N, C-alpha and C positions, 0 to 999 in steps of 0.2 A: 751725608751720603746715605743711601739706602743699600745696606749690605746684608749678607746672610751668614749665620753661625750654624755649623752643624754639631750636634751633640747627641750622645746616647740618651734614648727616651727616658731612662730613669732619672736624668738631671732636670727634666722639664719642670716638675713641681717647685724645685728649689729656685730655678731660674725665674720663674714666673712670680715668686713671692720676694726674691731678694735681687734680682738682676743677674747680669753675667759678671762673675768676679774673676779677674786674672789670677788670683791666689789659688783658684780651683784647678788650674791648667795642669795637665799631666806632662807638659813640655818641660825643657830645661829651665827657660825664663818664665816668670809669671806674666802672660800675655793671652789675649783672647785672639784666636784666628778668625778672620772674616774674608768673605770673598763677594764679588759682584753677583748679581743675580744670574748672569749668563754661566758662571763658573759653578753654580750650585750642584748640579748632577755630577760633575767631576769631584767636587768636595766630599758628596755623599759616599761615592765610591772609595775615595781616599781613606775615609774614616772606617768604612766597613772592611776594607782589605788591609790596609797598613796597620790600623789599630784594633782590628779584630772586634769591631762594634757592629753587630748585626742590626739591631733595632735602633734607628736614628730618627731625629726631629730636625727640622728646619726652623730657625729663629730668625725673623727678619727684624732688623734694627735700623734706626735712622741716627746716625752720629755725625758730628762736625768732622770735617776733613782734618782739622788740627789736632784731633785726637789719635790720628792713625799714622802708622809707619808702613810705607809700601814695601813688600817683601819680594813680590813678583808681579808680573803683569796681572791685574785684577785681584790680587791676594794681599791683604793687609793684616797687621797686628794692631792691637790696643792694649796699652799697659795700664789702663784705669777702668775702674768698675763702671759698667754700663747699667744705669739704673732702669728699673722696670718701666718707667715712663717712656723710655727710648725704644721699647719693644713694639713693634708694629703689629705683628702676628706670629704665630707658630703653627706648624702642621707636621704630621708624620711624613717621613720622606717615602717615596715610592720608588724603588730601584728594581 
């Protein structure tokens, strides 16, 4: 599945060199939050407002559906590391 992950821009260099690591999550559980491309703008606003992260980047990944847990409509989590090879592209978010 092609999904997006929103992260503060300061995390981009580490993500591009090591992949997305669920253990780096600031949430209760070590997991990576992902959403469908149509929910990207909502996710950017969520991270900026709720988590007080002004400068964010959008990381697009392609992961097997079997790696994911559906949390809400078009929102998923992944409890395993997503390797760099699965990153399709990244860009700064524009909100």
